[in-house]
N, C-alpha and C positions, 0 to 999 in steps of 0.2 A: 784555634782562632777564637778570641773573645769577642764580645759584642762591639766594642769600640773599633777593633780591627775590621769587623764585618761592615760597620757603617762607613769606615774610611775607604774600604775597598769599593763599596757601593758608590760613594762620591766620585772616586777615580774613574770607575766604569762609565758613569753618567757623563763626566767631562769628556772622556774619550769619544763617546757616542755623539758629542756636540749637543747634549741636552741644554735647554735654557737654564739660567740661574734659578728661575721660578720652579722648574721641574726638579732640579737638583735639591732645592730646599724642601719641596713637598714630599718627594720620594724618601728622602732621608728622615724627615719628620715622621712620616707614617710608619716606617720600620722601627724607629726609635720608640714610638708610642706602643706598638705591639710588644716589643721586647720588655719595656717597662711594665706593661700590664701582665704578661705571663711570668716575668721574673725567670726566664729561661735563656739559655744560650741559643743563638740563631739556628744552630744545627738541630736543636731539639724541638723546634716549632712544628706543630702538627696541624692538620686540617681542623680538628676539633678545637684547638686553641684559637684559631682564626674565627670560627663560627661562634665560639663563646664570647670573644671580644665584640663581634658584630651585634650579638644579642644584647650584650650589656651596655654598649655605647652608641650604636648607630641605628637602632631600630626606627627612630623618628627622623633620621637624616634623609636628605634628598638622595635620589638615585645616583646623581653625579658624584656625591661625596663618597658613597659606598663603592662605586666603580673606580674612583681614584685610589681609594685605599687598597682595593684588591689588585689594581694594576701595579701599584708601588711594591706590594709584597711579592707578587708574581715576578716582576722584573728582577728584584734583588735575589730571590731564591734560585731562579733559573740561571741568572748570570754568574752568581758566585758559588752557589751550593749545588747547582745542576739538578735541582728538583723543583716541583711546583705543588706546594700544599694547597693552592687555591683551585686546582684543576676541577674538582668535583663540586665546587661551591657555585650555586646558581646566581648569576648576575641579575640585579633588579631591572625591571622593565624601564626603559628610558621614558622620562616624563616630557611630554611635548607641550611645554608652556609657550604660548606666544610671547614674543618680546614686547616689553612696554616701550611705546614710542610717544614722541611729542609731535604736535602739529607744527608747521612752520611758524605759525603765529606764537605758539608757546615757546619755541626755541628763541625767537626774537625777544620775547618777554624775559626769559631766563637770562639771556646775555645782557639785557638792559639793567639787570640787577647787579652786575659785576662792574664796579666803577674803576677799580684799579686797572691801569692800562696793560700791564704784563699779565695779570690774571685773566683779563678779558681775552687777550690774544691767545693764551693757552687753551681756554675752553672753546673759543671760536675755531681754533685749528683742529681740535678733536672732532668737532662737528663737520667742519669744512672738508676734511680729508678722511673721515671715518676711521680715525685712529683709535687703537687701544690705548689706555692710559699709560701702560708701560712703554709703548712705542713713542709716545710724546716725551716721556722722561729720558729716554735713551737717545733722543734726536740730537745729533751733533751739528755744529755749524758746517763742517765739511760735507755733511749729508745733503746740503741744500745747494742747488744749482740755480741761482737767481736769473742768469741770462736765459736759461731754458724754461724757467718758472716751474721746476719740478723738484721734489724732494725724494730721498731714498730711505726706505725703511730697511735696516740691516738686521738679518738674523731674527726675524719676527717669530711668532708662534709657528712651530713646525720647521724652524730653521729656514724659512722662506724669505727671500728678499723681494721687495716690490717698490714701485714708485707711486707717488701721488702728485697731483697738480697743486701748485701754489696759486690760489685764486687772486685775481686782480684786487679784489675787495680787501685782502689782507697784506698785499705785497709791500706797501710802504711801512706798515707796522713791523713786518718780519725783517725788512731791511734795516730799520732803526734798531730792532732788538739785536741783530747780528753785530752792528757797529758798537752797541753798548757792551755786549759780551766780549767782543774782540779787544776792546779798550781795556777790559778788566782781565785779559788773558784767560778767558773761560773757553773750554772746548765744547761745552753743551749749549744748545740754544737757550735752554732755561736752567738756571742753577739755583740752588738753595744756599743755606749758610755754608755748608760744606759739600762741594761737588754738585752733582745734578739734583734737581728738585725731586722731592719724594712723591710717590703716588698718593700717599695719605694726604699730603698738602693739597693736591689737586682735587681729590675726592671731597675734601672739606670745603673747598671753594664752591663746588657744584652743589653740595648739600645745603650750604648757607644761602646760596642764590635761589635755589628751589624753594626754600622755606619762605624767603622774602616775597617770592612770586606766587606763593600759595599753590605750588605744584607738588603733587603727591608721587611717591615712589620713583624719584628721579635720581639716577646715579650717573657716573661718567660714561658707563657703557650704554646708557639710554641714548646718548647723543650719537653713538656709532649705529645703534639700531635705527634711529631717526634718519640718519644720513642715508642708509640703505633703502629705507621705506620711501623717502622723498624722491630718491632717484628712480625707483620703480614707478611712482606716481607720475613722474615727469617723462615716462616712456623709455627709460634707458634699459637696454638689453640686460637680462639677468646674468649672462656670462661675463659681461663687462663689469658688472657690480661684483661678481665673484673675484675678479682680478683685483679690483680696487680694495676689497676687504681682505684679500690674502687668504681666502678659503681654499683648502686643498680639494674639497669635494663640493660639487654643485648642490648636493642635497642640503648642505649646511646653509647655503645662501637661500634656498627655496623657502625657508621658514618666513622670509620677508614677503612672500607672495600672498600672505594673508591679506584680506581686504581691509584697508585702513579706514579709520572713522570718517575721514573726508570723502572717501570713495563711497562708503555706505550712504552718506547723505545725498549723493547724486543719483542713487538708484530709486526709480519710481515704481510704485506698486503696479502690477499688471491691471488692476481694476481701473486705473486712470486711463487706460487705452481701450476700455470696452466701448 
């Protein structure tokens, strides 16, 4: 079996296991990179080859990047070659960075910088429903139930389906967008020049709006983080937030229990009560 056959088999196995297109692309790419680096056939890859690659290329990378690489190699070799050359390689300790969030006032400022109606609706919906950018781009007209005011996220991260509420604030805009897309025979709620709109396009809209609003380190995922944080600040139970975000484990959601800047401002020093 040559390397092209190995990679093709990997792609097939991932599709059979219902992996997301993002995972298929990532896992295939990581294995391709290792094979190109070692200039070996897949069956010849050793633990030392992997360690050498890590030392040469990923020593300054984030823990998540290294973990993804090792997971991709492990999956491919166990599934196809029935061995695990990553078994004795120590995984990096997970970095517990707190997510960057915006205040409600900053979200309002960011949205005010997006003048295009369609663009504003896309970014508003990401925040309003706590969507991942890929979930927005994959949203189809048939996924929306306007009479019930709910939307369905199909096969999201971890192959989990979930629902989200369509807020009254955006209802008329969404209804108008559906009519416009239906008239043009489009299946996606938001389309680009060819097919669904790209994640890069959406990320660019957020980046440019943040620059105009003079907001630092703002990305599309910042809006999802802000959605979760603001719900916590409003007293919504964390388990309900877990469902809204589509997290498999509560521990993933608990990162949002960090004290927000707005909450910190409300805390009075004990000296004031002496």
